[in-house]
Residue, then its C-alpha position, 0 to 999 in steps of 0.5 A: x453567353x458572354x458576347x465575347x465568346x459568341x464569335x471568333x475573328x481571325x487575322x493571319x500573317x504569312x511570309x511570301x516566299x519563292x521556291x528557295x523560301x527567300x522572302x519576296x517583297x511583292x505584296x504591293x504587286x500582288x494587290x495591284x494584280x488583283x485590284x488594278x491599283x495599289x491599296x491596303x487590301x483586296x476584299x474577296x467574298x469571304x476573306x480579305x488579303x492585305x498588306x503589313x508593315x513588311x512588304x514580304x508579309x501578307x495578312x489574311x483575315x475574315x470579312x466577319x467573325x465566325x460563330x462556328x470553328x468548322x466554318x472558320x477552318x473551311x473559310x480561311x483554308x479556302x482563302x489560303x488555297x486561293x491566294x496560294x494559287x494566285x501567287x504560284x501562277x502569277x509570281x512563282x511564290x508561296x505562303x509560309x507560316x510560323x512566327x518568323x522567317x528563318x533566313x530574312x536579313x532585316x537590313x534587306x527587308x522592305x517597309x511598305x512605301x504606299x498608303x499609310x506610310x505616314x504612320x510608318x514614317x512617324x514610328x521610324x522617327x522614334x524607333x529603328x524599324x529595321x530590326x527583328x520585332x518590327x520586320x520579322x514577326x508573323x503573329x496569329x491574332x484573334x479578335x473576340x467581339x465584346x459586349x458591355x463594359x463590365x463584361x469586357x473588363x472582366x474578360x480582359x483581366x481573365x485573359x491576363x491570367x491565360x496569356x503568359x502560358x499561351x506561348x508554351x503552346x503557340x511558339x513557332x519561331x525557333x530560327x532566324x537569320x539561318x540560325x537557331x535562336x536562344x529562345x523557344x519563342x524568339x518572335x516574342x522576345x524581340x517583340x517585347x524589346x523593340x519599343x524600349x525607347x517608349x517602354x509603356x507601349x508594350x509594357x510587360x506584354x502581359x496587360x495590367x488589370x483594369x477597373x474600367x474603360x476609363x482606367x484603361x484609357x488613362x493608365x495605358x493609352x494616355x500614358x504611352x501617348x505622353x511618353x511618345x510626345x516627350x520623344x517627339x512623336x508625330x500626332x499620327x500615332x498619339x492617342x491611338x488605341x492600336x499603338x498599344x502592343x500588349x499581348x491583348x488590347x481593347x479595340x474600341x474602334x471594332x468593339x473587340x478584344x484583340x489577342x496578339x500574343x500567339x505566333x502564326x502556326x503551320x496551318x489554319x487548323x492549328x490556329x482554329x485549335x488555339x482559338x477554341x482552346x482560348x474560348x473554352x478556357x475563358x468560358x471556364x474561368x467565367x463560370x468557375x474561377x476567379x483570377x488571383x495571380x499577381x501581375x508581377x508573377x504573371x510577367x515572371x512566368x511569361x518571360x520564363x515561357x518565352x525562353x523555355x516554352x513548356x519546360x519553363x518553371x512557373x510561379x503558378x499555384x496549380x503546377x511548377x512548370x508551364x506544361x503542367x499549367x497548360x494541362x490544367x488549362x486544357x482540363x478547364x477547356x475540355x470541361x467547358x468546350x462545346x461540341x465543335x470546340x472539342x473537335x480541335x482540343x486534341x491538337x492542344x493536348x498533342x502540343x502539350x505532350x509532344x511539344x509546340x511547333x517551335x520544338x518540332x521545327x528545332x528537333x527536325x532541323x537539328x536532326x537533318x543538320x547532322x546529315x547536311x549543313x544547317x541552311x539545307x536542313x532549314x530549307x527542308x523543314x520549312x519547305x514542309x511547312x509550306x505544304x502544311x499550310x496549303x494542305x491544312x495539315x498539322x506538322x508532326 
């Protein structure tokens, strides 16, 4: 088996909110409560709780990759429950999933002012961090530990063929600033334009095909580093692999491919389902299918999916819509999934046929808003999402 398919390393991002779902910029206070001092994260026995750029968003990640999806679900849900109880008992707060906070005003958001703020200060010299795409994004990131160079390059290029269609399944950001946005995946829309001053950092979100590690370093890392230097950037963010903002990047520091294109979901079970789908689909491509889509067509499909989700028209030879492409990918995943992965693929099938989380949220907000005002409808629906996360229940 390819080493990249042996384990799953999750990183989850959640908003910290009060009873009225208002964002609470208290992650530093929570960390100090847990550890006695302000630091980047607190390590528990099986998971870690830490900070993000925005002080109202917390990261929950595993201490080590999981071989078993069932262990992944059990461990990370335990983490959600434990952190939720600490927040509720000591701060009157909760965790909220989904890709964007539904009412946050970015001008009021607070950027992490403690350790590592030098990196954020360096970014702020070039970019306006007080905008969506920087301060109102919550993603689910999956780390796939990699093996040798040949294997990793092949998997990177295969991922480029899958990434454009993942948002059709993972979109969960239909609402921001208390209004329904124009895109199915508004997080990815803002994410794709937030670094326009140095466009080579995010590229087209869909990564370009590479031939080797050296090719990747030259065409990607060195390229955006040169552009950053021209823009007057600090050395703190030059030649850093983690500055790359594409939908999947190579993390040489941790020997992993980091998939970062997905919105955070409503619960751990849904994140596990996406992870199983990705791993089983990759396995199928490695065994049966050689990637053949041009990069330009993949980018075209990605942009259509961000706007229209499952209903997007595509250039893919297997199907004219993103829903059809996802059905094709699901068949590959089912054929190549192991026994544990098969226990989660039903959810992917449901998302394909009934809609992604963004579709479901928008449906219910619009339905409720016919009986009450929009803000109250948003509060009702996102309060249900708080419970979905804590109880590990799929939103329907």
